[in-house]
N, C-alpha and C positions, 0 to 999 in steps of 0.2 A: 723580649727583641721581633719586630714585627718584617716579616722575612720581606724582603725583595719580591715583585710582584716579578713574574714572566715576560712583559707586554707590559711597556713607558707609550705611554698616548702622548698626541695622536701620529706614534711616529706608522702603524699601518693603515694611515687613510692615507695615509703621504703618501706607502707605499703603492699604495691605491692608483691612486692620482699620478703620480710615476708612470703606473701599469698602463692608465686606459691610455696618457700621453700617447708614451711609447708605442702601441698598437691603433694611433691613429696616424701617428708620421708616416709607420714605415704600411702600415696598412691602403694607403695613399700613395706610396709608391710604387708595392705589389696589384693595388688596380691598373694605375696609369700604364704599368712598365706589361703588364702578364695580363692583365683579363680584357683589358679595351682597343689593351695591341691585336693580343688572340680575338678576341669580337668580330675585329674587322675584317681580319683576314678570313676568316667561315664568315661574314658578309659578304664579300668580293667573292668568293669561291662558288658560293652558293646561286646569290639571288642578285647581281648588279643591277637590275633595274633599279631596290631598295637602295640601294648606296650610300645617297646621296641623304636619305633621311636618315639613317643609320651614319654617318659622316660628324650630321646635323646632332643625335643627339647625343654621341658618346664625345664628341665635343663641350655639351655643354655640361656630362657627368663628369670627363676631367675637370673643368675649371669646378664642378661642385668638390670634387675628393680631394682639389688644392686646398683649400676654406677651408676640410676641417684634416689635413695634413696640418697647415699653418696655426688651428690651435692646439693638438700637437706636439706644436714646437713650442710655443712657447706657453704653455701647462707646462711643461718644462725647463724654459731658464728663469719661467719660476721659482717653479720648488728646488733650484741648482740657488736662485739666488734666497730666497733661505733658508735655504741649510751652510750656506756661507755666511749668512746674517747672524745666523744660530753660535759657527764659529766664532766670527770675532767676538761675539760676544762674550762668550766663554773667553774665551785670551786677549781683551779688550783689544781688538785691532785694526784693523780697518778690512773693509770687507777688500777688497783689492787684493790686498793684501792674503784672502786665504785668495781666491782664484786664481794667484800667480802664485801659489807654496807651493805646488807642483807643477809638471809637462801633461800631466790628463783632465788640470784641471782646463789649463790653461788651451788645448785640443776642444776641452765639448764645449769651453766658449767660443772660439774660429770657429764652431762645425755647424755651433747654434748658430751662428747669423749666416753661417752661410744658406743650412736650409732654410729661414728668413726668408734671408734675399731668391730666394728659388720660388721659395711656395708665394712668395709674392709678386715675382713675375710671372709665371704658372697662373695664375687669378688674372690678373692683364694678358693674358695669352702673349705674354713674350716669347717668342724664339731664348733659347739655351734655361729659360725657369725648369724644367722640369729636370734637364740633369743639373744643375747646381742642388737642385731638393734632394735627390737621390747622394748626391757623395756628401750634403750634409748628415741625413740621418744616418745614413749606414756609416762611411767614417767620425763621425760620428756616435755610435753605441760599440763599435768595434775599433777601438780606438787605443785599446791595449795593441793594437796590433803596428802599429807603427814603431814603440819601442820594444818590439818584441816579447811579450811579455805571454805566452803563448797559453797560460796552463790562466789567466785573467778570463784570456777566453770563450772561457766553459758557461759560464752565465751568458754574458753579449751575443753568444750564438743561442744559444736555449730559447730569448726574449726575444729577435731580432726573426725565427724563423718561427712565434706563437704566432708575433706579429704580420709572420706574413699568409698567415692562413688563418688565424681569429678575425685580427687586427684590415686583411683586407675581407674577408665574407661583411662582417662590417660593414665595408665603404663602399660594397659593391651593393648593398641593404639601403643603404642611405642615400647614395649618389647612385646608383646604378636602377637594381629594380627595382626600387620605389619610386623615385621620382617617372623609367619609364611607364609605371602601372599609370601613372598622374598624365601624358601624354596625347592628350586628345589629335594631334594632327596623325602620333603612329599608331591611333588607333588597332589598324590592320595588319600593324607589324610588330606590337607589344611582346605579344609569344616565342616570335623565330631569333627578339633582336632581350631578348631572357633568355630564350635558351645559347645563343654564342657566345652569352658573356657567364651564363654557370659552365658550358661545354672547355669556355675559356681555363677557368678558373680552377676545373677542380685538378691538374696536372701540378699547375700552382702547393694547391691544397693535402696531394698525395707526396707531394717532395717534401714537404714544408712540418709535414707529418713526421716523419719517417728520420726527419733533424732532432724534429722536438722527442724525438722517444729516442733518443738515441745520447744526446746532450743530457734529459734527464734526466736517467739511470746514470752514466758522468755525475750529475752532481749529485746528483739520492745517496749513490757510495760512498763519497766524498766525504760530505759528511754527518753518513749518520757513521760510518768506520764500520759496525760490527752488525752486521742483518737484527740481531737483539733490539738493537734498536730504536729498530722501527713500533715495537710494541709495549716494551719500557718508559719510554720517555712521550715530553710535552711536545717537541718536534716531532718523531715518530707518530702516531696518533691527527695530527695533525694532518702527516704526511698521504697517513691513512686517506685523511675523508676528503685530501686533491685529487687524490690517485681515482677515486673512487667516482671521484667527480669527472678526473680526466676524461675518464669513463664513460662516463653517461651522453660526453662532446662528442666521444669517436661510436660511439650507438649512432645518432641522430647521426655525423656526418654522415656515415656509412647509411643508412639512412636514406637521405640526398643522394648519393652518386650510387645507388646501386636499384632505388625504385623510385626514386624522384625525378634523377636528369634522365634515363630513360623517355617519357613521356614527355619530354619539356615539346613544345611548341603551339602549342595555346595560348592563348590569356588566364582558362581557362587554370591547366597546370601555373602557369606565370606564379600567381595567385599561391594555389597552393603552396609553393616551393617559399615562397614569400614566408608563409606563418609557420612552417618547417624552421626556417631560417631563422624568428625569432627567438622558435622554438632550443634552439643548437645555442644560438647568442644571450640566449637569458642563462640556461648552465655556462658557458661561454664568462660570462661576470659574476658568479658564484668560484668560477677555479679561478677569479683572478681574487678575489676574496680571499679566498683558504692561503692560495700563495703569498697572499698581504701578511696574513699572519704567522706563515711559514719565516718569511722572514725576517719578522720580529722578534722571533723565539731564537734562543738558544741556542745552538747547533750539539748536539750529547758530543761529550770527548771520547779517544780516540778510548781504545784498551788496554795503552801500550802505558798511558800516564799512572796508569795506577787507582784509579780514582774508580767507582765501582759504574756498572754500569748505571744508565740514568742520570747524571751528573751532567752538570751541560757547562762551558767553558762559553765564551765574548759570541753575540749573532755574528756571521755570516752568511753571503747572500747565499739563498735556496733557490733547487727545480724551479 
C-alpha cells in the first residue's frame, strides 16, 4: 500500500499566494497609515521649504500603494472563490451555499467587498477610501473577533503583524523608495525623503516584529505540543528551516536599523538602503515559502493522545 504524501499539491502554492496577497493588502495599509503620515510629519518639522514637494511625492506614493493593496485583495478574493468552488464541487452544491455556510465566510466576503471599494476610492483619490480599505483589510483578517473566538485570532494576528512588518517594507520599497529615486523633480530631496520614510517605518517594524515573535511562539507551541516534536517530525524540521530564515531576516533588519538608517540623508545612502531592503525582502520571500510548506504539513499529535512521537494529525494552521 502506497504511503499517503505529506503535502498535497497545489496547496503550498495556494497558501503562498494567500500570504503574498495578505502582505500586499496589509502592507499598503501600514505604508499609508504609518510611514507616509510619519514621513510627512518629519518633513514638516525639519524642512518646511520642501514640504510641498514631499506632499506631492507622498500623494503619488499613496496612490501606488493603493494599487498594490487592491491587487492583494483581489487575489485573496480569487483564492476564496477557488476554495469555495472546490468545496462546492465535492459536496455537489452551489458556490453561494459554501460562502454562506458559516458566519466567518459571510464576514470575509463582506469585508473583501469593503476593502475593494476602499482601495478603488483611494486610487481615485476620493475622500473616505483609505478608512474603508483599512476596515476591510484589518476586520477581514481579524473577523473571528466578531464571534468572540479568541483562540482563532492567534494565527491571524501573527499574519497581520508579519504583514505590517514585511508587507509594509515591500510597499515602502515599491511605492516609496524606488519611486522617489526615479523622481527627477525631487532630485535634490531624494535622500531626505527616503530618510523620512525609513525613520517613520522603524517604530512600526519594531512593534510588529515583537508581536510577530510573541504570537509565533504561541502558535508553534500549540502545534508542536512537546519540544521533541521539533526535531523528530517533518513539521518540526520544516519549522526549524523557517526559524533559521526568520533569524536571517531579523539580522538583515537589524543591520538596516542600526547601521544603515543613521547614515540616511543623501541619495547615495538611499540607494544603499534600497539594495539592503531588497536582500531582506528576498529572504522574507523564502520565509513565506517555508511557511506555506509548514501550513500544508500535518501537525504532530499531542503526547497525551497516546500516539508515538512523530505521528501526525490533520493539518492545522501554523505560524
